[in-house]
Residue frames as a rotation matrix with the C-alpha (Angstrom) as fourth column:
MET 1
0.602 0.798 0.000 0.00
0.798 -0.602 -0.009 0.02
-0.007 0.005 -1.000 0.00
LYS 2
-0.327 -0.721 0.611 1.39
0.687 -0.625 -0.371 3.34
0.650 0.298 0.699 -0.98
THR 3
0.347 0.367 -0.863 1.48
0.837 -0.536 0.109 6.25
-0.422 -0.761 -0.493 1.38
ARG 4
0.457 -0.018 0.889 1.93
0.613 -0.718 -0.330 9.92
0.645 0.696 -0.317 0.66
HIS 5
0.031 -0.537 -0.843 4.52
0.869 -0.403 0.289 12.40
-0.494 -0.741 0.454 1.96
VAL 6
0.810 0.350 0.471 4.52
0.531 -0.779 -0.333 16.15
0.250 0.520 -0.817 1.36
PHE 7
-0.279 -0.896 -0.346 7.53
0.912 -0.360 0.198 18.50
-0.302 -0.260 0.917 1.03
SER 8
0.838 0.480 -0.258 7.33
0.411 -0.868 -0.280 22.33
-0.359 0.129 -0.925 0.91
THR 9
-0.234 -0.912 0.336 9.62
0.956 -0.152 0.252 24.23
-0.179 0.380 0.908 -1.41
PRO 10
-0.182 0.150 -0.972 9.97
0.239 -0.952 -0.192 28.00
-0.954 -0.267 0.138 -1.96
ASP 11
0.079 0.142 -0.987 10.04
-0.799 -0.583 -0.148 27.94
-0.596 0.800 0.067 -5.74
LEU 12
0.906 0.344 -0.246 10.08
-0.418 0.640 -0.645 25.84
-0.065 0.687 0.724 -8.91
VAL 13
0.101 -0.943 -0.317 13.87
-0.667 0.172 -0.725 25.40
0.738 0.285 -0.612 -8.85
ALA 14
-0.619 -0.291 0.729 13.72
-0.772 0.395 -0.497 23.81
-0.143 -0.871 -0.470 -5.37
ALA 15
0.398 0.819 0.414 10.69
-0.637 0.571 -0.518 21.75
-0.660 -0.057 0.749 -6.40
GLN 16
0.744 -0.187 -0.642 12.58
-0.521 0.438 -0.732 20.43
0.418 0.879 0.229 -9.40
ALA 17
-0.363 -0.931 0.044 15.60
-0.706 0.244 -0.665 19.59
0.608 -0.273 -0.745 -7.18
THR 18
-0.323 0.347 0.880 13.28
-0.769 0.446 -0.458 17.75
-0.552 -0.825 0.123 -4.78
MET 19
0.765 0.638 -0.081 11.73
-0.546 0.578 -0.607 15.78
-0.340 0.509 0.791 -7.64
ASP 20
0.370 -0.733 -0.570 15.21
-0.574 0.302 -0.761 14.90
0.730 0.609 -0.309 -9.00
ALA 21
-0.613 -0.630 0.476 16.36
-0.764 0.318 -0.561 13.67
0.202 -0.708 -0.677 -5.62
ALA 22
0.114 0.716 0.689 13.21
-0.686 0.558 -0.466 11.55
-0.718 -0.420 0.555 -5.24
ARG 23
0.856 0.166 -0.489 13.75
-0.498 0.514 -0.698 9.99
0.135 0.842 0.523 -8.65
GLU 24
-0.085 -0.975 -0.203 17.38
-0.704 0.203 -0.680 9.24
0.705 0.086 -0.704 -7.66
ALA 25
-0.587 -0.080 0.805 16.10
-0.752 0.423 -0.506 7.40
-0.300 -0.902 -0.309 -4.64
GLY 26
-0.983 0.117 0.139 13.94
0.159 0.928 0.338 5.20
-0.090 0.355 -0.931 -6.87
VAL 27
-0.236 0.950 -0.204 10.55
0.068 -0.193 -0.979 6.95
-0.969 -0.245 -0.019 -6.85
ASP 28
-0.327 0.259 0.909 8.64
0.925 0.285 0.252 6.38
-0.193 0.923 -0.333 -10.09
ASP 29
-0.986 -0.124 0.107 8.01
0.151 -0.942 0.300 9.61
0.064 0.312 0.948 -12.01
ARG 30
-0.287 0.952 0.104 4.21
0.117 -0.072 0.990 8.96
0.951 0.297 -0.091 -11.93
ASP 31
0.285 0.376 -0.882 4.35
0.875 0.274 0.399 9.05
0.392 -0.885 -0.251 -8.11
ILE 32
-0.634 -0.534 -0.559 5.55
0.682 -0.728 -0.077 12.64
-0.365 -0.430 0.825 -7.95
LEU 33
0.191 0.786 0.587 3.01
0.883 -0.399 0.247 15.46
0.429 0.471 -0.771 -8.01
LEU 34
-0.865 -0.502 0.014 2.93
0.459 -0.801 -0.383 19.19
0.204 -0.325 0.923 -7.36
ILE 35
0.371 0.923 -0.100 0.50
0.913 -0.343 0.220 21.57
0.169 -0.173 -0.970 -5.72
ALA 36
-0.801 -0.586 -0.126 0.88
0.597 -0.797 -0.087 25.34
-0.050 -0.145 0.988 -5.90
ARG 37
-0.291 0.670 -0.683 -1.21
-0.020 -0.718 -0.696 28.52
-0.956 -0.189 0.222 -5.93
SER 38
0.511 0.612 0.603 -3.45
0.512 0.347 -0.786 28.60
-0.690 0.711 -0.136 -8.97
ASP 39
0.850 -0.228 -0.475 -1.45
-0.469 -0.738 -0.486 31.36
-0.240 0.635 -0.734 -10.77
ILE 40
-0.199 -0.969 0.148 1.76
-0.828 0.246 0.504 29.34
-0.525 -0.022 -0.851 -10.36
GLU 41
-0.194 0.168 0.967 0.10
0.184 0.974 -0.132 26.10
-0.964 0.152 -0.220 -11.47
LEU 42
0.795 0.590 0.140 -1.40
0.257 -0.118 -0.959 27.70
-0.549 0.799 -0.246 -14.60
ALA 43
0.758 -0.511 -0.406 1.85
-0.647 -0.668 -0.368 29.40
-0.083 0.541 -0.837 -15.65
SER 44
-0.030 -0.999 -0.031 4.56
-0.992 0.034 -0.121 26.88
0.121 0.027 -0.992 -14.71
ILE 45
-0.492 -0.150 0.857 3.38
-0.496 0.858 -0.135 23.39
-0.715 -0.492 -0.497 -13.84
PRO 46
-0.776 0.176 -0.605 2.58
-0.519 0.368 0.772 20.81
0.359 0.913 -0.194 -16.53
ASN 47
0.211 0.972 0.102 -0.80
-0.888 0.147 0.435 19.06
0.408 -0.182 0.895 -16.29
GLU 48
0.410 -0.058 -0.910 0.77
0.044 0.998 -0.044 15.63
0.911 -0.022 0.412 -15.63
ARG 49
-0.650 -0.717 -0.252 2.41
0.341 0.021 -0.940 17.01
0.679 -0.697 0.231 -12.51
LYS 50
-0.500 0.526 0.688 -0.69
-0.701 -0.713 0.036 18.63
0.509 -0.464 0.725 -11.00
GLU 51
-0.946 0.296 -0.131 -2.46
0.306 0.684 -0.663 17.00
-0.107 -0.667 -0.737 -8.11
ALA 52
-0.222 0.939 0.262 -6.27
0.621 -0.071 0.781 16.92
0.752 0.336 -0.567 -8.42
ASP 53
-0.855 -0.129 0.503 -7.70
-0.201 -0.811 -0.550 19.89
0.478 -0.571 0.667 -6.52
THR 54
0.142 0.923 0.357 -10.74
-0.887 -0.042 0.460 18.02
0.440 -0.382 0.813 -5.27
ASP 55
-0.545 -0.221 0.809 -11.41
-0.682 0.677 -0.276 15.04
-0.487 -0.702 -0.520 -3.03
LEU 56
0.243 0.765 -0.597 -13.32
-0.969 0.216 -0.118 13.32
0.039 0.607 0.794 -5.86
MET 57
0.003 -0.274 -0.962 -11.40
-0.426 0.870 -0.250 10.03
0.905 0.410 -0.114 -6.28
PRO 58
-0.934 -0.349 -0.080 -10.78
-0.090 0.447 -0.890 9.29
0.346 -0.824 -0.449 -2.58
ALA 59
-0.512 0.814 0.274 -14.39
-0.704 -0.214 -0.677 10.10
-0.493 -0.540 0.683 -1.78
ALA 60
0.285 0.614 -0.736 -15.70
-0.910 0.415 -0.006 7.88
0.301 0.671 0.677 -4.62
LEU 61
-0.385 -0.472 -0.793 -13.53
-0.190 0.881 -0.433 4.97
0.903 -0.016 -0.429 -3.45
ARG 62
-0.980 0.047 0.191 -14.71
-0.185 0.120 -0.976 5.38
-0.068 -0.992 -0.109 0.15
GLY 63
-0.228 0.972 -0.049 -18.31
-0.887 -0.228 -0.401 5.62
-0.401 -0.048 0.915 -0.97
ALA 64
0.110 0.187 -0.976 -18.04
-0.703 0.709 0.057 2.46
0.703 0.680 0.209 -3.09
GLY 65
-0.760 -0.452 -0.467 -16.70
-0.008 0.725 -0.689 0.57
0.649 -0.520 -0.555 -0.12
TYR 66
-0.888 0.429 0.164 -19.24
-0.246 -0.143 -0.959 1.79
-0.387 -0.892 0.232 2.38
GLY 67
-0.083 0.903 -0.422 -22.12
-0.979 -0.153 -0.133 1.48
-0.185 0.403 0.897 -0.12
SER 68
-0.185 -0.083 -0.979 -21.12
-0.510 0.860 0.023 -2.07
0.840 0.504 -0.201 -0.96
VAL 69
-0.949 -0.190 -0.252 -21.06
0.120 0.521 -0.845 -3.02
0.292 -0.832 -0.471 2.69
ALA 70
-0.621 0.783 0.043 -24.43
-0.525 -0.375 -0.764 -1.43
-0.582 -0.497 0.644 3.29
GLY 71
0.048 0.616 -0.787 -25.90
-0.974 0.204 0.100 -3.16
0.222 0.761 0.609 0.19
LEU 72
-0.531 -0.300 -0.792 -24.49
-0.193 0.954 -0.231 -6.51
0.825 0.030 -0.564 1.27
LEU 73
-0.982 0.190 0.006 -26.00
0.026 0.161 -0.987 -6.14
-0.188 -0.968 -0.163 4.75
ALA 74
-0.288 0.925 -0.249 -29.33
-0.823 -0.372 -0.430 -5.08
-0.490 0.081 0.868 3.28
GLY 75
-0.014 0.264 -0.964 -29.30
-0.826 0.541 0.160 -8.00
0.564 0.799 0.210 0.82
LEU 76
-0.787 -0.271 -0.554 -28.36
0.047 0.869 -0.493 -10.63
0.615 -0.414 -0.671 3.49
THR 77
-0.827 0.550 0.114 -31.07
-0.251 -0.180 -0.951 -9.27
-0.503 -0.815 0.287 5.71
ALA 78
-0.045 0.844 -0.535 -33.55
-0.980 -0.142 -0.141 -9.62
-0.195 0.518 0.833 2.92
VAL 79
-0.365 -0.148 -0.919 -32.43
-0.437 0.899 0.029 -13.26
0.822 0.413 -0.393 2.33
VAL 80
-0.989 -0.069 -0.133 -33.07
0.081 0.503 -0.860 -14.07
0.126 -0.861 -0.492 5.96
ILE 81
-0.455 0.890 -0.042 -36.59
-0.523 -0.305 -0.796 -12.65
-0.721 -0.340 0.604 5.86
ALA 82
-0.714 0.118 0.691 -38.48
0.358 0.909 0.215 -15.54
-0.602 0.401 -0.690 4.23
PRO 83
0.284 0.957 0.062 -41.58
0.500 -0.092 -0.861 -13.74
-0.818 0.276 -0.505 2.91
ILE 84
0.272 -0.254 -0.928 -39.49
-0.609 -0.792 0.038 -11.57
-0.745 0.555 -0.370 0.62
GLY 85
0.791 0.029 0.612 -37.99
0.258 0.890 -0.376 -14.61
-0.555 0.455 0.696 -1.12
LEU 86
0.698 -0.621 -0.356 -34.75
-0.714 -0.567 -0.409 -12.93
0.052 0.540 -0.840 -2.13
THR 87
0.886 -0.452 -0.103 -31.91
0.441 0.890 -0.111 -15.31
0.142 0.053 0.988 -3.14
LEU 88
0.229 -0.894 -0.385 -28.14
0.543 -0.211 0.813 -14.92
-0.808 -0.396 0.437 -2.73
ALA 89
-0.398 -0.350 0.848 -28.06
0.908 -0.283 0.309 -13.56
0.132 0.893 0.430 -6.29
GLY 90
0.565 0.643 0.517 -30.43
0.493 -0.766 0.414 -10.83
0.662 0.021 -0.750 -5.13
ALA 91
0.801 -0.354 -0.483 -28.06
0.371 -0.339 0.864 -10.12
-0.470 -0.871 -0.140 -2.21
ALA 92
-0.261 -0.926 0.272 -25.18
0.819 -0.063 0.570 -9.83
-0.511 0.372 0.775 -4.67
ALA 93
-0.110 0.314 0.943 -27.24
0.801 -0.534 0.271 -7.46
0.589 0.785 -0.193 -6.79
ALA 94
0.901 0.432 -0.049 -28.00
0.355 -0.667 0.656 -5.38
0.251 -0.608 -0.754 -3.68
THR 95
0.342 -0.867 -0.362 -24.27
0.585 -0.105 0.804 -5.27
-0.735 -0.487 0.471 -2.91
VAL 96
-0.479 -0.528 0.701 -23.45
0.877 -0.253 0.409 -3.98
-0.038 0.811 0.584 -6.39
ALA 97
0.292 0.678 0.675 -26.30
0.615 -0.673 0.410 -1.48
0.733 0.296 -0.613 -6.30
GLY 98
0.886 0.037 -0.463 -25.18
0.430 -0.440 0.788 -0.24
-0.174 -0.897 -0.405 -2.89
GLY 99
-0.069 -0.997 -0.024 -21.63
0.751 -0.067 0.657 0.15
-0.656 0.027 0.754 -4.17
LEU 100
-0.393 -0.034 0.919 -22.76
0.850 -0.394 0.349 2.12
0.350 0.919 0.183 -7.19
VAL 101
0.647 0.698 0.306 -25.05
0.462 -0.679 0.571 4.43
0.607 -0.228 -0.762 -5.22
GLY 102
0.730 -0.419 -0.540 -22.37
0.478 -0.251 0.842 4.96
-0.488 -0.872 0.017 -2.57
CYS 103
-0.336 -0.884 0.325 -19.69
0.854 -0.141 0.501 5.70
-0.398 0.446 0.802 -5.14
TRP 104
-0.141 0.369 0.919 -21.99
0.747 -0.569 0.343 8.14
0.649 0.735 -0.195 -6.98
ALA 105
0.832 0.553 0.040 -23.16
0.386 -0.631 0.673 10.01
0.397 -0.544 -0.739 -3.88
SER 106
0.525 -0.718 -0.457 -19.67
0.531 -0.143 0.835 10.23
-0.664 -0.682 0.306 -2.36
ALA 107
-0.375 -0.667 0.643 -18.16
0.920 -0.184 0.346 11.37
-0.112 0.722 0.683 -5.65
LEU 108
0.281 0.580 0.765 -20.66
0.593 -0.731 0.337 14.18
0.755 0.359 -0.549 -5.82
MET 109
0.981 0.015 -0.192 -19.76
0.173 -0.511 0.842 15.32
-0.085 -0.859 -0.504 -2.29
GLY 110
0.279 -0.958 -0.068 -16.04
0.675 0.145 0.724 14.83
-0.683 -0.248 0.687 -2.89
SER 111
-0.105 -0.283 0.953 -16.08
0.937 -0.349 -0.001 17.00
0.333 0.893 0.302 -6.04
ALA 112
0.683 0.403 0.609 -17.18
0.207 -0.907 0.367 19.93
0.701 -0.125 -0.703 -3.90
LEU 113
0.918 -0.379 -0.116 -14.40
0.070 -0.133 0.989 19.47
-0.390 -0.916 -0.095 -1.30
PRO 114
0.500 -0.831 -0.243 -10.78
-0.817 -0.360 -0.450 20.53
0.287 0.424 -0.859 -1.78
ASP 115
0.301 -0.567 -0.767 -8.06
0.100 0.818 -0.566 17.89
0.948 0.094 0.303 -1.74
PRO 116
0.857 0.061 -0.512 -7.00
0.499 0.155 0.853 17.02
0.131 -0.986 0.103 1.85
ILE 117
-0.158 -0.980 -0.118 -3.47
0.981 -0.169 0.097 18.30
-0.115 -0.100 0.988 1.27
ARG 118
-0.477 0.044 0.878 -4.80
0.389 -0.885 0.257 21.61
0.788 0.464 0.405 -0.07
ARG 119
0.648 0.750 0.136 -7.13
0.149 -0.300 0.942 21.94
0.747 -0.590 -0.306 2.94
LYS 120
0.713 -0.348 -0.609 -4.37
0.697 0.251 0.672 21.25
-0.081 -0.903 0.422 5.47
PHE 121
-0.232 -0.944 -0.233 -1.63
0.800 -0.321 0.507 23.39
-0.554 -0.069 0.830 3.91
ASP 122
0.556 0.562 0.613 -3.73
0.814 -0.519 -0.262 26.20
0.171 0.644 -0.746 2.33
ALA 123
0.886 -0.226 -0.406 -1.79
-0.022 -0.893 0.450 28.94
-0.464 -0.389 -0.796 4.13
LEU 124
-0.113 -0.987 0.118 1.54
0.119 0.104 0.987 27.72
-0.986 0.126 0.106 2.71
ILE 125
-0.179 0.125 0.976 0.06
0.954 0.263 0.141 27.42
-0.239 0.957 -0.167 -0.79
GLN 126
0.786 0.573 0.234 -1.33
0.611 -0.779 -0.142 30.92
0.101 0.255 -0.962 -0.63
GLN 127
0.606 -0.666 -0.436 2.12
-0.079 -0.596 0.799 32.19
-0.792 -0.450 -0.413 0.43
GLY 128
0.610 -0.318 -0.726 3.45
-0.792 -0.195 -0.579 30.90
0.042 0.928 -0.370 -2.88
ARG 129
-0.336 -0.710 0.619 5.14
-0.691 0.633 0.350 27.76
-0.640 -0.311 -0.703 -1.59
ILE 130
0.092 0.287 -0.954 5.14
-0.845 0.529 0.078 24.73
0.526 0.799 0.291 -3.96
LEU 131
0.221 0.037 0.975 4.27
-0.731 0.668 0.140 21.39
-0.646 -0.743 0.175 -2.39
VAL 132
-0.340 -0.356 -0.870 5.87
-0.804 0.590 0.072 18.23
0.488 0.724 -0.487 -3.76
ILE 133
0.453 0.571 0.685 3.84
-0.797 0.604 0.024 15.09
-0.399 -0.557 0.729 -3.07
ILE 134
-0.500 -0.625 -0.599 5.58
-0.778 0.628 -0.005 11.74
0.379 0.464 -0.800 -3.27
ASP 135
0.632 0.730 0.260 3.76
-0.774 0.614 0.154 8.41
-0.047 -0.299 0.953 -3.17
GLY 136
-0.119 -0.662 -0.740 5.42
-0.545 0.666 -0.509 5.15
0.830 0.343 -0.440 -2.34
ASP 137
0.604 0.256 -0.755 5.84
0.415 0.708 0.572 2.39
0.681 -0.658 0.321 0.23
ARG 138
0.996 -0.090 -0.007 7.30
-0.043 -0.547 0.836 3.40
-0.079 -0.832 -0.549 3.60
GLU 139
0.333 -0.931 0.147 10.82
0.615 0.333 0.715 2.08
-0.715 -0.148 0.684 2.87
LEU 140
-0.097 -0.342 0.935 11.04
0.962 -0.272 0.001 3.93
0.254 0.900 0.355 -0.43
LEU 141
0.704 0.378 0.601 9.65
0.263 -0.925 0.275 7.15
0.660 -0.035 -0.751 1.10
ALA 142
0.845 -0.470 -0.255 12.27
0.191 -0.179 0.965 6.95
-0.499 -0.864 -0.061 3.91
GLN 143
-0.083 -0.889 0.450 15.04
0.877 0.149 0.457 6.67
-0.473 0.433 0.767 1.27
ALA 144
0.090 0.191 0.977 13.53
0.812 -0.583 0.039 9.45
0.577 0.790 -0.208 -0.80
GLU 145
0.954 0.290 0.074 13.18
0.184 -0.762 0.621 11.77
0.237 -0.579 -0.781 2.22
ALA 146
0.503 -0.839 -0.209 16.83
0.401 0.011 0.916 11.18
-0.766 -0.544 0.342 3.21
ARG 147
-0.253 -0.593 0.765 17.96
0.954 -0.021 0.300 11.85
-0.162 0.805 0.570 -0.35
VAL 148
0.422 0.496 0.759 15.81
0.626 -0.765 0.152 15.01
0.656 0.411 -0.633 -0.66
LEU 149
0.990 -0.014 -0.142 17.05
0.102 -0.622 0.776 16.45
-0.099 -0.783 -0.614 2.61
ALA 150
0.245 -0.969 0.013 20.69
0.537 0.147 0.831 15.65
-0.807 -0.197 0.557 1.76
ASN 151
-0.420 -0.455 0.785 20.59
0.893 -0.053 0.447 17.03
-0.162 0.889 0.428 -1.81
THR 152
0.017 0.505 0.863 18.36
0.592 -0.701 0.399 20.11
0.806 0.504 -0.311 -1.54
THR 153
-0.903 -0.259 -0.343 18.17
0.430 -0.543 -0.721 23.26
0.000 -0.799 0.602 0.56
ASP 154
-0.812 0.582 -0.053 15.23
-0.533 -0.775 -0.341 25.12
-0.240 -0.248 0.939 1.90
VAL 155
-0.299 0.723 -0.623 12.90
-0.300 0.548 0.781 22.11
0.906 0.420 0.053 1.72
ASP 156
-0.555 0.230 0.800 10.59
-0.817 0.030 -0.576 21.32
-0.157 -0.973 0.171 4.63
VAL 157
-0.793 0.413 -0.447 9.02
0.268 0.896 0.353 17.93
0.547 0.160 -0.822 5.31
LEU 158
-0.406 0.753 0.518 5.37
-0.787 -0.577 0.220 18.69
0.465 -0.318 0.826 6.20
PRO 159
-0.812 0.124 0.570 3.42
-0.383 0.624 -0.681 16.70
-0.440 -0.771 -0.460 8.77
PHE 160
0.309 0.888 -0.342 1.30
-0.915 0.179 -0.361 14.68
-0.259 0.424 0.868 6.40
ASP 161
-0.869 -0.491 -0.056 1.51
-0.492 0.846 0.205 10.86
-0.053 0.206 -0.977 6.20
ALA 162
0.058 0.960 0.274 -1.60
-0.639 0.246 -0.729 9.29
-0.767 -0.133 0.628 4.67
LEU 163
-0.226 -0.029 0.974 -2.52
0.499 0.855 0.142 6.45
-0.837 0.518 -0.179 2.40
SER 164
-0.876 -0.114 -0.469 -2.46
-0.348 -0.524 0.777 7.36
-0.334 0.844 0.419 -1.25
ALA 165
0.084 0.996 0.002 -5.94
-0.613 0.054 -0.788 7.28
-0.786 0.065 0.615 -2.82
MET 166
0.780 0.155 -0.606 -4.62
-0.620 0.327 -0.713 5.80
0.088 0.932 0.351 -6.03
ALA 167
-0.095 -0.811 0.578 -2.28
-0.712 0.461 0.530 3.08
-0.696 -0.361 -0.621 -4.68
């Protein structure tokens, strides 16, 4: 399971040095993302480096999980109640339906919420700092963090250690 670490850099030069150090430590290029103030992102950061600015995907995944569990419980309850006459196939259909409804409802809510990293470090982003997000397993992240701190200056490790939504 991949986790996510966040580094704060003062400018694009330091962000690039941080990304280079992470790559040298073995972090895959697809696992490095950037977050910055909107004017900096529009002018200087390529689209493939931008972190999504909403909580859409994590919310959809959580909703699918919770909805599936709720649908499964509802389906199994219906199987136990004899007069309804629902079979295990009906319980499976209820599980799928619950997952779809949960995913849809949570995705709608998540699209309205900012990304958790943006919410937590909004003040730094508004000051013009560029956040470098690195995803990986704990061992790789420890190596990357050591390499980043050894090879770059004016980089801060931010207190954020969470599971990556897209592991």
